Phi, psi and omega in degrees: 000128181265175184294320181296322177295322178295316179298320179295320178297317180295320179297323178292328179283327181267069176289162177306323179295320179293319179297317178296320178296318179297320179294319178296319178296318180297320178297318180294314180297320179297322181293318184272002179286348179234070184283149173268139172236156187291340180279340188266137175287152176293144183290161177293165182295131181237168182295127176301325179297316180293319178299318181299310184286332175296317179294321178296320180295318178298316179299317180297320180293315177297321179294320177296321177296319178297315181299319180294314181293322181290324176295318179297319178295321179298319179296317181295314181296328181287313189256347175229066185290334181267158178305139184237134180051240185293344174298338178300331177267318188288315185293313177300323180294319177295321179294325176296318178295322178298334178276358178088007180266076187281350180264359177272131185218135177276120184292350178276348182275130185263337186264158180293171188272020183302317181298319183290323178294320176295324179295320177298315179297321179297316181290325176294319182297317181265007176054046176275134188288321185229153175264086179272162175306321180295314182291326178291319178296331181297337176303316182288332174298313178298319180297324178296316178297317179291330176298319177299317180294310183295321179296321177297316179295321179296317179296321178297317179293327175299317178294321178297313181294324177296319178296321179294320179296324186264002179074021178267166176292128182288138177292130181280329180237152177300138176286167175299325181298318179294320178296316181292327177299319177299315178296319181298321179291319178296331180269003175307123190309321182291320178293311184296323180300316183274006175290345180246008176237150185273076175245166184277346195293317184292312180295323177299316178298318180299313182295321177295322177294324175298315178295324181291322177298317177297320178299316179295327176291329177291342180274009181287179182298327182272138178290135181294146180274179181295324180299317178290327176300314179295321178297323177297319178296316181297314180296321179296318178293324175299320179296321179290334177290345177270307178213141182294325183291351175294347179300327180294323183281322182277340181255303185287307184289305183289319177295318178297321178296325179288329174299313180297320179300317179294317183294333178295333183267359180278164180293127183298142175274172177305145182302134180091351180283148179286355175262004178257109186303127176242110186220070182288163173302149185299327182291346180249015185238157177227189183306319180297318180293325178297315179294315181294324177299313180297319181293320181289328175297314180296316181294316181292324179294321179293333180273350180227057187293325183293313180297320181294313181294325178298326182278322191252010180301328176299322180289324176295323177297316178300315181297319180295318178295322179293320178297321177296321177298314181298319180295319181287323183281340183080019180161177183279314183279155181278311183233174179051047186293332183293332180263001181226061179269125179298136181214175177263110183236077185293338180298340177302326181281358168266321182291332187296326186287316174298324178296315177298318180297320180298315183278349180246022186307317182300330181290341186268351183301312177300327178296317179295320178296318178297320180295324179285328183280312181233072188298319183294310181297319182294317181295319180295321179290322180295325180271005176062042179244061181289340180214172180297318180294320178297324180295326179297335178262320187287320181294313174299324177298316179297315180295319180298313180295326177294319178294321177297319179297319178297317179296321179296315180298320184284322189246351186226023173280114184250128177250103181289142180304326180296331181297323183262354185273347187222110181273016176268356179256145180298327182298333177301315183282327177296315178292321185296320186262003176231282190295323183275356182293310180189157176299329181295321179292322177302314180291327180292339179279349181301314176301324179293317176301316182294315179298317179298322178296317178300313184296317181291322178291325177298318178292321179295325179290341178078029180287135184275152180232109175258119183256003183239353180258124180291153179299127178230149180300144179205162179276129182293131177300136182292344182284343181285144183291128173210194186294328182266344182219071189292332183229102182294137177275150178293154180297143179278122180295146176241161185287329177209158186290143175264184183293334182262359181275126179293136178244158181263130182295153179265002181291142186291339177235073182274079183299322195249000183228036180285165175297132181236029184284132174290140179297152177298155179301320181299321180295316179296319179293321177295320176299315181295319179296314181295317177300318179297313181297322183284340184257318188290346178274358182254117178287337182269136178260114177223138177303331180298331180289342182267003185297304183295318174303319179290321181299313180291324175300315181293325178293324181279344185296120182284154174281172180269144177278142180291344181295347177053055180297147184243137176271120184229165183266134179206099176052058179063026179226153174260117182241174186249126178246113181285141180283139180302134182297340181267002180278087186299318182295315179297318181295321179295319178295324177297322178296320179298316179296320181295313180295323177297320180299323185275328185261329185304313181302321180292324178297316181290326178294319177298318179296316180294324177299314180296321179290335176281320180296320185304304180292340179290331184250317189277070179248135180266195185297340180296340181284347183275079185238353183204179177054050177066029179086005179290149180294130178261135189233150178283146177202170179294000000 
């Protein structure tokens, strides 16, 4: 297939009616990308001109996303009109449901029927006569657009909750960073690729984001009512109807976050007590603080059981219903149980970091520049050795995790038969040319896994990298762990912002003043725990399994502050040196780094999407090796 043929196919798919429909959808999504909630104050008065063009820019971005997804769907429908790979199971099952035969079930399908029920509702809503492969695939196109919207709203609510914890003025409108985060997640290559195939992953991600948005609203100043509790149960069950592993995100991650939220409002215990919640920002914590945070959460929860149970009973209900399903079903998966036996696959937590690094490469460029400019300071901060006492804990922790990784590689590397049975998946070639080459290569990859983990955790902590400011003496912040202040306490909320409290602009396109708050240590630990539970129980390694861990990681990833803070050396400590407000050159460079952080990931995602699309379609006669001579194509 040549380029001109592809362009002609796209033109046939983008009819005037489709373009008009896409523009209408973009206008609606742009309008709802900035929802008002009763907890948020209305923003200050802003320029009507700026508001007008901000809304136009959002509409243009949503419309561009629609055009890209619709073009991709047109190509798939033209050149892959019949069900492909797992669609062979999903599409016939959905067509059976469209015929009203809801008790007929294919024993080869492992996931619940949520996707098929939504497809039936979609076809009824638009009065479509038949459930064809094309119309069923169109469900995921709509889900991709809604994923961008929901992810943007979730990031905005994360910024609102961070402002409330720190006593800052809550942002009235979503920042540009929250809007761009939504687009970036929708363009995540694995999500976008399956937006044109009838798989469960895109719709599953959307439903989990709907539940997550409701969860973030429950973390507001007002205690949720019984009606919202019941709604939480309904949303959680909907998420489980898409994929069983969503139970970890709606129960462990969201339920755990609500436990921490309740404990923040309880009466503080004596300083140093295990019942006094210690939850510093991630950028100010180390291994000791992670352990102490987990212990204080457990201790404080045991001392406040009534308040905790009142908040999380919806999540306990979801967990109980899921446990009942597993007991009655005789396992987690519905069908093909012999090939999907839950096991302990710890190597998944090694594979996740290179995958994240690969898809987040643009975010790491400033880190690499910082490492080249100030290698000693950067390495000490990356290894969490800000002080001598911190080094006594961080260095053994680093050695311990490296030894654990070696043990996992040696004793817990699992090669599922499906990984080697199908050379149409990228994982087949990754395993073939790395892990399966020799045991020595497996062990040699441990340093790469470790480095990727450091880099990704560094980005999640929101540590700034100034590559243009020379190290200058500065006073070490008292919040950093050292001999006199081993466990930093969280900031005390105030009723209103003071003159020195940073506030969030109300402008609809706040490119340079977005929230840059590091996530709390408890949130990062809950994310890591949930990711571990959702991955280590799967013997099969597939990029699709990493979608939700990456989506939540991307949502938590803080933006960069315009202050261009610099990490400098000061008496065995890494301290922060603020750039002079009158330093125009430094400020301009900070803006460049900030804009690259916000725009760079989408550029790399578009490139990866195109590189994924190319091998999926441009296959010659060598691809005709199976399935009755049908062209075989590469995919995630």
